[in-house]
Structures are given as structure tokens and as C-alpha cells.
N, C-alpha and C positions, 0 to 999 in steps of 0.2 A: 252343734254346728258341724258343717261339712265343708271341706275344701276339695274342689275337683280340678285336677290338672289334666287337660286333654290336648289332642292334636288340633292343628288349625286348618284341617280340611273338612269336607262335608261329614264324614264319619265322626270326626272329633267333635264338631259343633253339634252333631246329632246327640252325642252323649251329654253335652251341656244342656241341651233342650229338655231331654227326658229327665235329667237330674233336677232341673228347675221345676219341671212338671211335678216331680215327687216332693221336693223339699222347699220349694218356694224361696222365700227370703233367707232361709236357714242354710243355703249353700252359696259359697263364693267360688265362681268359676273363672278359670284363666286358661286361655288357649295358647299353645306353645308350638314352636318348630321342634324338629327332632333334636337340634343342637341345643336349644334353650331348656329343655325339660329338666335335665339333671341339675342345672343351676337352681331352678325353681324348687325342686325336691330338696336339694341340699339346704336352701334358704329356709324352707318350712321346717325341716327336721332340726335345724340349728336353733330355731326359736323355742323348741321344746314344749309347744302347746299341745299337751296330751288331751285337752278338752275338745279339740277339733279333730274329727276323723278325716284322714286323707284318702281320697279316691283318685287313682291314676287310670286313665283310659286311653286306649289306642296308641300307646307309647310304652316303651320299656325303659328300665333304668340301668345304669352301668354298675360295675362290680362294687365300686365305692359306696354307691347309694344302697345297694343290696345290704351291705354291712350296716350302714347307718339306719336303715329301716328296721333291721333286727334289733339293734340297740334301742331304738325309739319304742318298739313294741314291748321290750323288757321293762321299760320305764312306765308302762301303762298306756302307751299310745295305740291308736288304731289305724291300720293302713290296709287298703284293698287295691290291688292292681288287676284290671280287667283288660285283656288284649286278645288279639286273634292272629297275630303274625307268628309264623312258625319259628322265626329267629328268637322269639321270647319264650319258647316252650320250657326252657330250663328253669324259668321262674316258678313253675308249678312245684318245684322242690320245697318252696316256702309255703307256709299256711296262708300268707297274704296274697299269693300268686294265683290268679284264675285266668289261664290262657287256654283257649279252645279255638282251634283252627277250623274244625269241621264238626257238625252236629251228628248225632247217631243216625239220622236219616240220610246222611250224605251231603246235606246242604252246607255250603261254606258260611262262616259267620262273619259278622262285623262287630266292632266294639259297641256300636249303638244297640244292636240286637242283643248282645250279651248283657249289657248294662240294664236294658229294658227288662229282660227276663229276670235278672238279679233283683231289681227293685220290686217287681211284682212278687217274686218268691219271698222276699223279706217283709212283704206287707207294706212297703212304703208307697206303692202306687197301684191304682186301679186302672186297668186298661180301658181304652176307648177305641171305637171303630177307627177314628181318624189317626190316633197314635199308632195303632197296629199297622195301618197302611203306610204311614210316614216311615216307621222303623223298617218296614219291608222294602220300601223304595230306597232307603239309604243302604240297606244290606245288598240289594241287587246291584246298585250302582258300584259300591265299593268292591264287590267281588266280580264285577263285570258280567254278572248273570243276566242283567237286563237285556243285553243284546241277544242272547240265546233265547230268551223268553219273548222278545219283541216288545219289551216294556219301555217305550221311549219316555214315559213319564218320569222314570228314575233319572235318565240323562238330563231331562229338562229341569228337574229339581236341583241337580248339581250346577247347571248353568245359572239358575236363579241365585244360588248361593254366592256365585262369583260376581253377580251384577249389583248386589246391594251390600251394605255394611253388615258386619257381624251383629251389631245391635238390632238393626232393622230386621234381619233374617230371623234372629231369635224371637223377637216380639211378634212377628207375623206368624211364625210356626207355633209358638206357645198359645196364641189366641185360637188358632185353628184346631190344635190338638185337644183342647179342653172341650170341644163340641163333639157330641156323639153323632157325627155325620161323616160321609165319605170325604177323604182328603182331596181337595181340588185347588187349582190355581184360579185366581180371580181374573176377570176380563182384561184388566190392565197388564197383569203379569203375562197372560197369554200373548198379548200384542208384543210386549218386550221380548219374549222368548222367540217369537216368530222372526223378529228382526235380528236377534242374536244368532239364530240358526242360519240365516242368510249370510251374515258376516262370517260365521265359522266356516261355511262351505267355501267362500271366496279365499279365506286364509289357508285352508287345506289345499286348495287347487294351486296356490302359489308355492307352498312348501313342497309339494310333490316334485316340482322342477328343481329343487335345491338339494335333494338328498343324494349323498354319495354312499358307496359301498366299500366296506373293508372287512378283512378277516382278523379276528382277535381271539387268541387262545383256542383255535380250532373251530370257532363259530363265525358265521357271516352276519354282519350287522349293517343296517342302514342308518346313517348318521345325518341328522338335520339340526340346524339351529332354530329354536322357536321359544317364545316366551308365553304363548297362550295355547289353550286347548290341547294339553299334552296327552290326555287319555284318548280323546277322539282322534287326534292326529296319529298317535302311535297305532291305534286300532286300524284306521283306514290304510295307512302305509303298510302295515303288516298284512292285511288282507289282499292288497293289490300286489304285494311282492312276497308271495309265499315261499320263494326260494331263500329268503332271508330268515335267519333264526330269530332275530330280535331287532327292535328299533331303538336307537339311542337319540334322545332329545336333549340338546345342550342349551342351557339357559345361562349365558355368560354374565348377564347382569346380576342374577341371583346366585351365580356360582354353584349351580346344581346340575346333576345329570339324572335324567329319568330313563328308565328301561321298560319297554313294553314288548310283549310277544303274543301272538295268536296261536302258538303251538302248544299242545299239551305235553310234549316231550322236552320242552325247554323251560328251565326254571331261572328267571332273571333275578330272583332274590340271591341266587348263588353268584351271579355275575356282579350284582351290586355289592355283595359281601366282600369281594376281592378289593373293593375300594372303600371299605369301612361302612357301607350302607346296608340296606336290607329292605324288607317289605314282603310282597306277595309273589307267588310263582309267576304270575303274568304281569305284574306291575310293581316295580320297585324303584328305589332312588338312592342317590349318594351325593355327598358334597363334591365339588370340583377340586379334587386333590391334584397334586402334581402328577401322580400316576394316571389318573383319569384324563387329565389335560393332555398328557403325552400319548395316551392310547387312542383318544378319539378326536381331539382338536388338532394336534400336530399331525397325527397320522392321516387325517382326512383332508388337510389343508391343500395338499398338492393334487388331489384327485378331482376329476371332472364329475359333475352330477350325473346320475343315472338318467338315461333317456327313457321316457315313458312309452309303454306299449300303445300302439294305435288303438283308438276307441271306436266302438260302434261299427266294426268291420262286418261285412256280410259274406265275404269269400275267404279272406285270410283268417280262418278260424282255428283256434287251438283244438287239437285232437281230431282235425278234419281227416277223413279218409283220403283226401286229395293232397294232403301235406300242408305244412305251415312254414312260412318263410320269415327269417329274422335277419337283422343286420348287426354287425359288430362295429365298434368305434373306428377301427382301422379300415372299414369298408367291406370286409368279407361278408358274403351271404351264406347263411346256414339254413338248409332245408331239412325239416324234421318230417318223417313220413313213416307210415306203418309198413311192416314187412310181412311176407307170407307166413313166417313162423310165429306171428303174433307179437313179436318184439318191435321196437321202434329204432329206425336207423337215422343217421345224420349225414348230409352231404355238405361239404364246405367248398363253395365256388364250383359246384358240379362234381367234385371228387368225393367218392364214397369213403367215409371214415370207418375205421376198423371196429370201433366200439359200438355196441348196440345197447338198448335199454329196455327194461321190463315194461315200462309205461311211458306215455307221452310226458307226464309230469316229471319223471326222472330225467328224461332227455332235456327238457326245458330248464330244469333246476341246474343241471350240470353246465349248460351253455350260459345261463345267466350268471352263475357264480364264476365260471372260468373265463368267459368271453365278454361279459357285460352286454349281451345282445338285447335287442328290443323288437317287438312285433311290428312289422311293416303294415302300411295301409293297403286298401284294396287295389288302388291304382298300381302300386309297386308290385303287388302280388301278381296281378294280371300281366304286367310287363315281364316279370320273371318267367311266368308260364309260357308266354308268347316266344320269348328268347329260347326257352327250353325246347319248345315244339319246332322252332325254326332250325335249331341245331340237329334235332332228331331227323328232320326231313332231309338235311344235308348229309346225314350219316356221320356227324361229328361226335 
């Protein structure tokens, strides 16, 4: 017999599905939050059932359970832990620890892909075409590789996971993975997913207008309250606001903080680690501790939401050789323009600023961080240029 303790997200349930594919009724699967895992592990080890092999996936154990597992194994028990978070790499010091963040070919791993490979290597499972594709979809979603590859099917798989119950998702996937055919959504699922995509787009549009900006420990964060679509929301807000180092998503009902970044040089698992959390370099989380509450909820409460850049402009374009105009909350106008020496200059209300920048993006980043500026629409841009021309003709 086997007992699998896994995470309660798509990657975690993916582990449960491939385990049931391999062991059938001989495996008992339980899905856990990060906070609940150690209680489950302690309870299992306390029962002393050495006839059941314990497999832990997509989560790591605390120091107390590390010691308990060692004692359990000395008594004849069997434990295997399979994880892919770098915060768990120290568990490779134990024979039962199997933590791999990145494959030899450079691909990031997921717990599902690692368990699937382990089950095949041990002879517990024969791969199928559908299972191969399902595991890869889970891996690409969990590592956010799907966006780089344009694999929207991975994102939709995660959306389907949240739309149905655990039991229904498991049974649907198990039935599909046992067939030697391409992995596909059925017509009803496609219709549901189309409706969900429309709902998600409206939700993200609303949340764009609610995000505030603050500085924390030398990094700039965009902070927004949201209970749904954390990964998609964090990704969209990060792409639309590249001057921000990371996005913080606060779920007050669940008392959780999620961290997302689109930058390769920012590791949000380190940010989450300061609050007792962890995860991936680009997607991590933590519980809403007093420190996290003070850093993000209280600190952001008095701030006004960021104004969005004007959309679909034809004339007031970023990096335009004619210059680009921004407005700050206090009403000041900032004109970013190319200089003859190849650098970019800034004018504030018509007055040339001393500092110049190596690129347009550097100038915009500085203004958005220091002045909270936003891109004006075409009408305001034309009005600005007309006023500028009029003053030039008057010799002002």
C-alpha cells in the first residue's frame, strides 16, 4: 500500500492523478495546504504503519518531521519525498529526499513531471501519449513556461481544475490518461473555458484600476487585493508595469499573500521567505503574518491606486522620436525625448531636467517609480505639442 500526501494546486493534484494511474486502489491520496502538510505527516508517522510507503510530493516537511522520518525509516518504514522548489533542496541530504529544480537540459521541473518519471523508472507505470502530454501541460503551467511557448492549453487546464471539484477533475483526467490518444478537452469543457476566459478578462480589467505602488526592502511592488486568478493577474499586471519588480496579491479571506514577477533578475521566493513562505523564483506565497500585513496591507492603505497608461494611442507613443508625454498625480507634465547624443532627456513642465538616461525604458522606469506618472492619450499629447509650438512662436 501507498499513501500520497500532495499539494492542493494543479501540480499537486497532477501527482495524485499519475499515482492513481500507477497504483490504482493501492494508493490513498490526500491533498494538503502548505500549513496542513506537517500535521498529516506527523499523524502518519505517529501511527507507525511501516507496511504503507509514504510519498510526499510538491511540498516539503519541517525540521521536526525530518527527524521523525529518519526514525520511521530506521524502524523499517519507507518514505519518498519528491519536490521541485529550491527552498527544499536541503532535503537531498537524506536518502528519501528527491528535490530537482531543473533538468540537465535546462528545463524547469514540476512535482508531477518528477513523480511521473520516477514511477516509470521504478516500473510502476507505462507511459501513454495522453499522460505524457498531460504531465507536460502541468509542468509548463507550474513553471509558467506555457506563456513563453504560447501553450494556452496549459493555462486552460489550470482553469478547468478550479472550475470543478477535486474528485471530478481526478476522474475525468484518469479516464483520459488511460487512453493512448492526444490529450483534449471535450466540447462542454471548451465552452465552459471560453466563458471563464471572458470572466477572467473582466476581472483583470477591474483589478488594474485598484493596484497601488510601494517600495519594500529596496524593491518596488504593485499591491492589489484579489481572491481569484492570481497567476494570470500577477502576470498581466507585471507585463503592463515593467517598472515594478514584483506584484503582491492579497487574499484577506484566505489570509494569504501571493508574489509574482515577470523579471528574470527578481526572485520572489526570497521575498516570500522573509515572511516564512517560499515557492518558485517567479511565483511564491506566504501566510498573512503580522509582518506581511504591516508591509503590504497597512503600507498600501493610504496610497492612491496607480493610474493606467492610455491605451491604443497613435501619436503619444513610447520611444517615439517626437517624444512622449506623461502626467504625475500632482498635475506636472513630464516630456521624455531623445537627445542628439543618443541618450534620453526629461522635461518637467517645460523645464529641462539635469539627469539623462541611457534608454527610454530607463527614463520611464525612473518617472514611474519616483513620480507615479502615466501615459497621456493622443488628445492631451496634441494639446501639449500645440501649446509648445505656440510658446516657441512667441519666443517664450
